[in-house]
C-alpha positions in Angstrom: 33.2 21.2 0.9 32.4 17.5 1.1 32.7 17.6 5.3 30.1 20.7 5.1 28.1 18.5 2.7 27.7 15.5 5.1 26.8 17.9 7.9 24.0 19.4 5.9 22.6 16.1 4.6 22.8 15.0 8.5 20.8 18.3 9.1 18.3 17.5 6.3 17.8 13.7 7.8 17.8 14.7 11.7 16.5 18.4 12.0 14.3 18.6 8.9 12.8 15.3 8.2 12.7 15.5 4.9 11.3 12.6 3.1 14.0 10.3 1.7 13.6 10.8 -2.0 14.2 14.3 -1.4 17.3 13.8 0.6 18.5 11.7 -2.4 18.0 14.4 -4.7 19.3 17.1 -2.9 22.7 14.7 -2.0 22.9 14.2 -5.8 22.5 18.1 -6.8 24.9 19.3 -4.1 27.6 16.5 -5.0 27.5 18.0 -8.4 27.4 21.5 -7.5 30.7 21.1 -5.2 32.2 18.8 -8.1 31.7 22.3 -10.2 33.3 24.5 -7.1 36.4 22.2 -7.2 37.0 22.7 -10.7 36.9 26.4 -9.9 39.1 26.2 -7.2 36.6 27.3 -4.9 37.4 25.4 -1.6 35.8 27.4 1.4 32.2 28.9 1.5 33.4 32.5 1.9 35.1 32.3 -1.7 31.8 31.6 -3.5 30.0 34.6 -5.1 26.7 35.0 -6.8 28.3 34.7 -10.3 29.8 31.5 -9.7 26.3 30.1 -8.8 24.9 32.0 -12.1 27.4 30.7 -14.2 26.6 27.1 -12.5 23.3 27.6 -13.0 23.7 28.4 -17.0 26.2 25.3 -17.6 22.5 23.1 -16.1 20.8 25.0 -18.5 23.0 24.5 -21.4 23.2 20.8 -20.3 19.5 20.6 -21.4 17.9 20.2 -17.6 14.6 21.2 -17.4 13.4 24.1 -15.5 11.8 22.2 -12.9 15.0 20.2 -12.2 17.1 23.8 -12.4 14.4 25.0 -9.7 15.2 22.2 -7.4 19.0 22.5 -7.8 18.7 26.3 -7.1 16.6 25.4 -3.9 19.1 22.8 -2.7 21.9 25.2 -3.3 20.2 28.0 -1.3 19.2 25.8 1.4 22.9 24.6 1.5 24.3 28.3 1.8 21.6 29.4 4.5 22.4 26.3 6.5 26.1 27.4 6.2 25.5 30.9 7.3 23.3 29.3 10.3 26.1 27.4 11.5 28.5 30.1 11.3 30.7 28.4 8.7 30.0 31.3 5.8 29.7 35.4 6.2 27.3 35.6 3.4 24.8 34.3 1.3 26.0 34.3 -2.4 22.0 32.8 -3.4 20.2 35.7 -1.8 19.7 37.2 -5.1 19.1 34.5 -7.5 15.5 33.8 -8.4 14.1 30.5 -9.4 13.1 29.9 -13.3 9.5 30.7 -14.3 8.0 27.2 -14.4 5.3 26.5 -17.3 2.4 25.1 -15.1 1.4 21.7 -16.7 -2.0 20.6 -15.6 -2.2 17.3 -14.6 -4.1 14.5 -16.3 -7.6 13.7 -14.7 -9.8 10.5 -15.8 -13.6 11.5 -16.1 -16.0 9.7 -13.8 -16.9 7.2 -16.2 -13.3 6.1 -17.3 -13.3 5.6 -13.4 -16.0 3.2 -13.2 -14.9 1.6 -16.2 -11.4 1.0 -14.5 -12.6 -0.3 -11.4 -14.9 -3.1 -13.2 -11.4 -4.6 -15.0 -10.3 -6.8 -11.9 -11.8 -10.4 -11.8 -13.3 -10.7 -8.5 -13.4 -14.5 -8.9 -9.4 -14.6 -8.9 -7.0 -13.8 -5.6 -5.2 -11.3 -7.6 -8.4 -9.7 -9.1 -9.7 -9.2 -5.5 -6.8 -7.4 -4.2 -6.1 -5.3 -7.3 -9.9 -4.1 -7.0 -9.3 -3.1 -3.3 -5.9 -1.2 -4.4 -7.7 0.7 -7.2 -10.6 1.4 -5.1 -8.3 2.4 -2.0 -6.3 4.7 -4.5 -9.1 6.7 -5.9 -11.0 6.9 -2.7 -8.2 8.7 -0.8 -6.0 10.1 -3.4 -3.0 9.1 -1.6 0.4 8.7 -3.3 1.7 5.5 -4.6 4.4 5.3 -2.4 2.2 6.2 0.8 -0.3 3.5 -0.2 2.1 0.5 -0.5 3.2 1.5 3.3 0.2 1.4 4.4 -0.1 -1.3 7.3 -3.4 -3.2 8.5 -3.0 -1.4 11.9 -3.2 2.0 10.0 -6.7 1.1 9.0 -9.5 2.7 11.2 -12.7 1.6 9.3 -15.0 1.6 12.0 -14.3 5.4 12.3 -13.9 6.0 8.4 -10.3 7.0 8.1 -7.1 5.7 7.3 -3.6 6.9 8.6 -1.2 7.9 6.2 2.3 9.0 6.7 3.6 11.5 3.7 6.3 13.3 3.0 8.8 14.4 5.6 7.3 11.4 7.6 4.1 13.4 8.4 1.0 11.8 9.8 -2.5 12.5 8.4 -5.9 11.1 8.7 -7.7 10.4 5.2 -11.3 9.7 5.2 -12.0 6.6 3.1 -15.4 5.7 1.8 -17.9 2.8 2.1 -17.0 1.6 -1.6 -13.4 1.3 -0.9 -13.8 -0.3 2.7 -16.0 -2.9 1.3 -13.5 -3.9 -1.4 -10.5 -3.5 1.0 -12.2 -5.7 3.6 -13.0 -8.1 1.1 -9.3 -8.4 0.2 -8.6 -8.9 3.8 -10.9 -11.7 4.3 -10.3 -13.5 1.1 -7.3 -12.9 -0.6 -5.0 -11.5 1.8 -4.3 -14.7 4.0 -3.3 -16.9 0.9 -0.9 -14.1 -0.4 0.8 -14.0 3.1 0.9 -17.5 3.9 5.1 -16.9 3.9 4.9 -14.8 6.7 6.8 -11.7 5.2 4.3 -9.2 4.8 5.2 -7.0 8.0 1.7 -6.3 8.1 1.6 -4.0 5.1 -1.6 -4.2 3.4 -0.9 -4.7 -0.4 0.8 -7.8 -0.9 2.4 -9.7 -4.0 2.2 -13.3 -5.1 5.4 -14.0 -3.4 3.5 -12.8 0.2 5.8 -9.6 0.2 4.9 -6.0 0.3 3.8 -4.7 -3.4 6.6 -2.9 -5.1 6.1 0.5 -6.4 6.7 -1.1 -10.2 4.4 -3.6 -9.3 1.9 -1.1 -8.6 2.5 0.8 -11.6 2.2 -2.6 -13.9 -1.2 -3.6 -12.2 -2.6 -0.2 -12.9 -1.2 -0.2 -16.5 -2.6 -3.7 -17.0 -6.4 -2.4 -16.2 -6.1 0.7 -18.1 -5.6 -1.2 -21.1 -8.1 -3.6 -20.4 -10.5 -0.8 -19.8 -9.4 0.7 -23.5 -8.5 4.0 -22.1 -6.1 5.6 -24.5 -4.9 8.3 -22.2 -1.4 8.2 -19.9 -2.6 7.1 -16.5 -0.1 6.7 -13.6 -0.8 6.3 -9.9 -0.8 10.0 -9.7 -3.4 10.5 -12.0 -5.9 8.8 -9.8 -4.8 11.4 -7.1 -5.5 14.4 -9.3 -8.6 12.9 -10.3 -9.5 12.4 -6.7 -9.0 16.0 -6.0 -10.7 17.1 -9.2 -13.7 15.2 -9.0 -14.2 16.5 -5.2 -13.7 20.2 -6.3 -16.0 20.1 -9.6 -18.9 18.3 -7.0 -18.2 21.8 -4.6 -16.2 20.5 -2.1 -13.9 22.9 0.0 -10.8 23.7 -1.1 -9.2 23.6 2.3 -10.6 20.2 3.0 -9.0 18.7 -0.4 -5.7 19.9 0.5 -6.1 18.6 4.1 -6.8 15.3 2.5 -4.1 15.4 0.0 -1.4 16.5 2.6 -0.5 19.4 0.5 1.3 22.5 1.7 3.5 24.7 -0.4 6.8 25.1 1.3 6.7 28.7 1.1 2.9 28.8 2.9 3.2 25.5 5.3 1.1 27.3 7.9 -1.6 28.7 5.6 -4.1 25.9 6.0 -6.1 25.7 9.2 -6.6 22.1 10.7 -10.2 21.0 10.4 -12.1 18.9 11.8 -12.0 15.1 11.0 -15.8 14.9 11.1 -16.0 17.8 8.9 -13.6 16.2 6.6 -15.5 13.0 6.2 -18.7 14.7 5.6 -17.1 16.5 2.5 -15.7 13.0 1.3 -19.1 11.4 1.7 -21.1 14.2 0.2 -18.7 15.3 -2.9 -16.8 11.8 -3.6 -18.5 10.5 -6.9 -18.2 6.7 -5.8 -19.9 8.0 -2.4 -22.2 10.4 -3.8 -23.9 8.6 -6.4 -23.1 4.9 -4.9 -22.5 1.5 -6.7 -23.8 -2.0 -7.1 -21.1 -4.0 -5.9 -20.4 -7.2 -8.2 
């Protein structure tokens, strides 16, 4: 079974091009699953029955795993068994009638526009790091990108003349995302004034946002940076980088933006309906962003 798992993980990496974090999660979940099968003396795929998987899921539930984690485990196990069938390594699918647990829908936290404005005012623009931090916050909220996407963006992927940035999202899928004039202004200022100083050691690899040592800013560094300014702004709500992503989407939709356009900008496509969204014209996306994004719609007097 261990060898079959290795083959499946290679399949995920090469054929499916899943994000690295997803691959790690699947590997961890399936290693635990196979360990359970070994304890049950189930050594070949055709021995595994639906009842075995149900018992395993019940065990995970007894261990206190959240429904979201159990659902992910089931998805990993289901994909593994379908891979075995596709490779003619198993004659039946024991996961066929197993349903995912019902997940309680958690509404994402969202900042209101006034809190966003307050947050943006906190970085000290007379300071090298303050200029960088303002540019980073503006970029996050202007584009709605994930923190992992933001921290990997390179200067060569900025197309400010056209009002877009190139983003590599989950599964290494590339998308072009509109970016407004406010964010362009502060990012350009950062590139002109602060970044050359931060990049003095030549360790940046063209990555846009750098730490004090001239290396690409880490995820933890991004979290600490945001937490600092949330506290300075006196915002009591729990705020993460994903909060700015949710706020970006919510504020656009509340302003009247088209749902499909916002989904295109976010790079969202539910795994069961990947083909549901039609490709939208880039100029249309940019116009939606310019018309409905609060910091573009109402403008701002820059410091």
